[in-house]
N, C-alpha and C positions, 0 to 999 in steps of 0.2 A: 456547550458543543463546540469543539473545535474545528477549525476549519480543513483537516488531513482527517480522513478514513481510510484507515486500512482494514481490509478482508483478510483474513487469517485461518489458517488450520495450525491447533496446536501441536507439533513437534516437527512443523516444517521447516528443515534448514532453509530452505528459500526466504519464508517467512521472519524467521529469526534472524537473516542478515541484515534485511529491512528494519525491523523491530531495533536493531541495535545501532542502524545510521540514526533514526528516529531521535532514539534514547540520546545518543553522542551529541545530536545536534540540540539536543534541549529542545525540542518541539513536542509542543501539545498535539495530542491526536487519539482519537477513537478507535476502538478496535473491533470488531464484527467476526465473532467466529463462525465459519462456513462449516456446512455437516460436511462427514468424510466422503461419503456419494455424491460423485460430479452430478448425477441425476436430480439432486435435491438442492444444488446450488444455484438457484432462482435467481436470487437476489444480485450474485456475483456476477452471473450472466447478462442481468438487465442493464447493471452498469458497466463492465466490459468487453460484452458480447461474446467471453469463453466463461469457462467454469474452473480454470487454474487460478493459484494462489501463489504469491502474492499480489495484491490489486491495493491501488489506493486511489483515492480522489481526493484532491485540494481545490476546494471553494475558490478560496483567494486568487489562486492564478488559473482557473479555468480549466483546471485536468480532472478530467473524467474517465475512471477506470484504466489507468496505467499500469499495465502488467510486464513479468518479466524483471525479476528481483534487480540483477544489472542495471537494466532501463531506470528503475526507479531509484537505486543507491546514487547513480550519475545526476539524476536529476535533483535529489536531496541537497548533494554536495552542490552542485550549480548554483541551483537557487537558494539554499540555505546556511552553507557551508562556507569556506575558505573561497570556493569558486565564484561566489555572488557577487555581482558587480555593484 
């Protein structure tokens, strides 16, 4: 099991942006596909407090339920990419 988990909806362009960054950085991650209906997205709501996707968790860095694709991509770049210290 990877440290990073991504909550994903197939066909979601924001999710695709995050998956592309994860792949570009060569990171191992697990994917949990969420239902189309927001009302059925209980797991992602439990993790993040909302039903939108994408959402990631990163156990190795204490990240629980980060949402918003731009924020996630920035976090991944700063933590694992060229921006990593």
